[in-house]
C-alpha positions in Angstrom: 80.4 22.4 246.2 83.3 20.5 244.5 82.7 18.0 241.8 84.5 14.7 242.0 87.1 15.8 239.6 88.1 18.7 241.9 88.7 16.5 244.9 92.5 16.1 245.4 92.4 14.5 248.8 89.8 12.2 250.1 89.9 11.0 253.7 88.2 7.6 254.1 87.6 6.4 257.7 86.4 2.8 258.1 84.3 2.2 261.3 84.1 -1.5 262.3 82.2 -2.9 265.2 82.2 -6.3 267.0 78.5 -5.7 267.7 75.6 -6.3 265.3 73.9 -2.9 265.6 76.3 -0.7 263.6 74.6 -0.9 260.2 71.1 -0.2 261.5 72.5 2.9 263.2 73.8 4.3 259.9 70.8 6.5 258.9 71.5 8.6 262.0 75.1 9.1 260.9 74.1 9.9 257.4 71.7 12.5 258.6 74.2 14.0 261.0 76.8 14.3 258.2 74.5 15.3 255.4 76.1 17.7 252.9 79.5 17.3 254.6 80.5 13.7 254.1 79.5 10.5 252.3 78.5 7.4 254.3 79.1 4.1 252.6 77.8 0.7 253.8 79.2 -2.3 252.0 76.7 -4.9 251.0 77.5 -8.6 250.9 77.2 -10.2 247.5 74.3 -12.7 247.2 74.8 -15.8 245.1 71.9 -16.3 242.7 71.2 -19.8 244.2 71.4 -18.6 247.8 68.5 -19.5 250.0 69.1 -16.6 252.4 71.0 -13.3 252.0 74.2 -13.0 254.1 74.3 -10.4 256.8 76.0 -7.2 255.9 79.4 -6.7 257.5 79.5 -4.4 260.6 81.5 -1.8 258.6 80.7 1.8 257.7 83.0 4.0 255.7 82.9 7.8 256.0 84.4 9.7 253.1 85.3 13.4 253.2 86.8 15.2 250.2 89.1 18.3 250.3 88.7 20.3 247.0 91.6 21.5 245.0 92.6 24.9 246.2 90.1 24.6 249.0 92.3 26.3 251.5 91.8 26.4 255.3 88.0 26.7 255.2 87.5 23.4 253.4 90.1 21.6 255.6 88.4 23.1 258.7 85.0 21.8 257.5 86.6 18.4 257.0 88.1 18.4 260.4 84.8 19.4 261.9 83.3 16.0 260.8 85.5 14.1 263.2 83.8 15.3 266.5 80.4 14.5 265.0 81.5 11.0 264.1 83.0 10.6 267.6 79.7 11.7 269.1 77.8 9.2 267.0 80.2 6.4 268.0 79.7 7.3 271.6 75.9 7.1 271.3 76.3 3.7 269.5 78.5 2.4 272.3 75.8 3.5 274.9 73.3 1.3 273.1 75.7 -1.6 272.6 78.0 -1.6 275.6 79.6 -4.9 274.8 80.8 -3.8 271.3 84.3 -2.7 270.4 84.6 -0.1 267.6 87.8 0.2 265.5 88.1 3.4 263.3 90.8 3.2 260.7 92.2 5.9 258.3 95.1 4.8 256.3 97.8 3.4 258.7 96.2 5.2 261.7 93.5 3.4 263.9 91.6 4.0 267.1 90.1 1.1 269.1 87.4 2.0 271.6 84.9 0.2 273.8 82.4 1.4 276.3 84.9 1.7 279.1 87.4 3.7 276.9 85.0 6.4 275.7 86.8 9.2 277.6 89.4 9.7 274.9 87.2 8.9 272.0 86.5 12.4 270.7 90.1 13.5 270.4 91.3 10.3 268.9 88.6 10.0 266.3 88.7 13.6 265.4 92.4 13.2 264.6 91.6 10.6 261.9 89.8 13.3 259.9 92.8 15.6 259.6 95.0 14.9 256.6 
């Protein structure tokens, strides 16, 4: 396993949803990617005088690192995360059919809704290839 200093290339993919159920579904994604990727959920800052806490944004970030000198095996393992993320998004869209999901990695993005799930796997998997 590479330590943070050994990571030369980190792929970050932001997953945003128009629906409210994305963040509650994150434990399933974290379990699915355990040991292969890091799942981040941004939290909204709470002002000390606030009466209620704001809702967290419907955003999840998946980070995958490629170690220095990792070669093909590490890159292949990183690329293998994409299909798992796509399958998780597909399950999410089955439960929230009205939602639209946008996945972004750098300047590349994929927009998917329940009707457009047929090309989801290939498009999302491509975001995890550097």
